[in-house]
C-alpha positions, 0 to 999 in steps of 0.5 A: 293435153298430154295423156302419155308423158315420157321423161328421160326413160332409160332401160339398161341390160348389163352394159347395153342401153335398150333405151337411152334418155328417151323423152316424148309426149302423146296428146289426148285423142291423137294417133301416135306412130312409133317407128323403128327397126328391130331392136330399136327400143319399140317393144321395151318402150311399150312394155314399160308403158303398159307396166310389164317392165320397169325402167332403169331410170326416168319416169313415164305417165299414162292417163296421169298415172305413174307406170311404176308407182300406180300400175293398176291404175294405168292398166285400168285405163289402157287397152293392148292389141298384140301383133299376134291374134290372141282371141280364143278359137274355141269360143264365139266372138261374144264369149271372148268379149264376155270373158274379157269383161269378167276380168275387168269386173264390168257392170252392164257388160252385155250392153258394152259387148253389143256396143263393141260388136257394132263398132267392129261390125261383128254383130252378125257373126258374134255367136259363131266360133272364132275358128270360123272367122277370117284373119281380118275378123279375128283382128277386129275381134282382138281390137274389140277385146282391147276396147272392152274396158273403155280405155283412154289409151289403146296400144296397137302393136303391128295391127295389120301385120300379115293381112292382105291389102283390102283387109288392112285398109278396113282395119285402118278405117276402124282405127280412124273411127276409134279416134274420130268417134270415141276420142281414144288415143292410139299408140301405134307401132308399124313396119308399114310406112304408108300405114303410119303416113295415112293414120298418124297425127305425129310419128316418132322414129326411134333407133338404137334406144334414142328418139331420132325424129318426132313430128307430123309426117308432112313436116318430117317429109318436108325436112328431107328435101327435094321432090323429083320430076321426071320427063320423057321428051320427044327430043333433047332441047338445050334451050328448053333445058336452059329455061328450066334451070331459070325457073324459081324452085328448080335446083337441078336439071339433068338430061340423059338422052331424052330423059330429064330429071328435075330436083325442085321444091313445090313440084305441083306449082312447077308442072304447069310452068314446065309444060308452058316452057315446053310449048314455047320451045316446041318440045313434046313431053311424052310423059311426066311423073313426080315423086315426093319424099316419103316416110320411108325416105325420112326413116332412111335419112334418120336411121341410115337403113331400111326397116329390117326383116319383119319376120324376126320382129314377128317372132319377138312379137310372139313372145310378147304376145304370150306375156300379154295373154298372161296379163289378160287372162 
């Protein structure tokens, strides 16, 4: 069942198409990754979906409601977490959540606040000023604020930008919990390909206002092509090389001195056979490594470029974050 449905969404500024007939859907309960370079149309899409911007053409529905005709109903069913941390340093964690709860006129707000604090593991620090929190704790509190109204869809815009590796992985764990334990649908934008690969059930790649690819990460990577197996040999063997070329699944074998590069499909199944041939030809394999296509490779293949400077995107996020503060407060 689709909880987000986008139909021929178009946004035009003068003669510039920020979005050009974009269509996709997001299934209930999935983590949906939305990837693209700066200026690709990610922010424009999100702003339309959270009702802060009207499309020039096309339609979009969130939780069954038209984002243009029923914006208040859309807002009641979504949460949003900006790239920039928007919690108030002068309030405690509990006070931040209480303030958010008042904005939504929630009943039993204290019970809901305790539930959310437990979910993000902040119960023991809830009554301390946020100014004393680490960056990771502030991000978790920011996510908690986005969850206070029990949203059906949570929009996370670069949720781990600027965090250290350990904190980033903790945030990943919380995101997985939101999906697995609460069944919340998560719409995630990120510059980190590893993050999208680990978290997302499906990803869409947008560039220049158009969707270039949309599928499961594993399927997209499979479309890119061959895996590469690299061998370092004790010495070069023509007979070994000829035998390698005859293995089913191997597409190309290249030698340079004692280094061997193999392009193949299904590297895991081929590696034992390679060692078997090495044994037959009495060739010692000093080292072996294999590289599968990554989501970064997929991104490069569909956009013809890597992700552009994160800093400039973060600057745009500051502007967007300010708009969202006005929406929240």
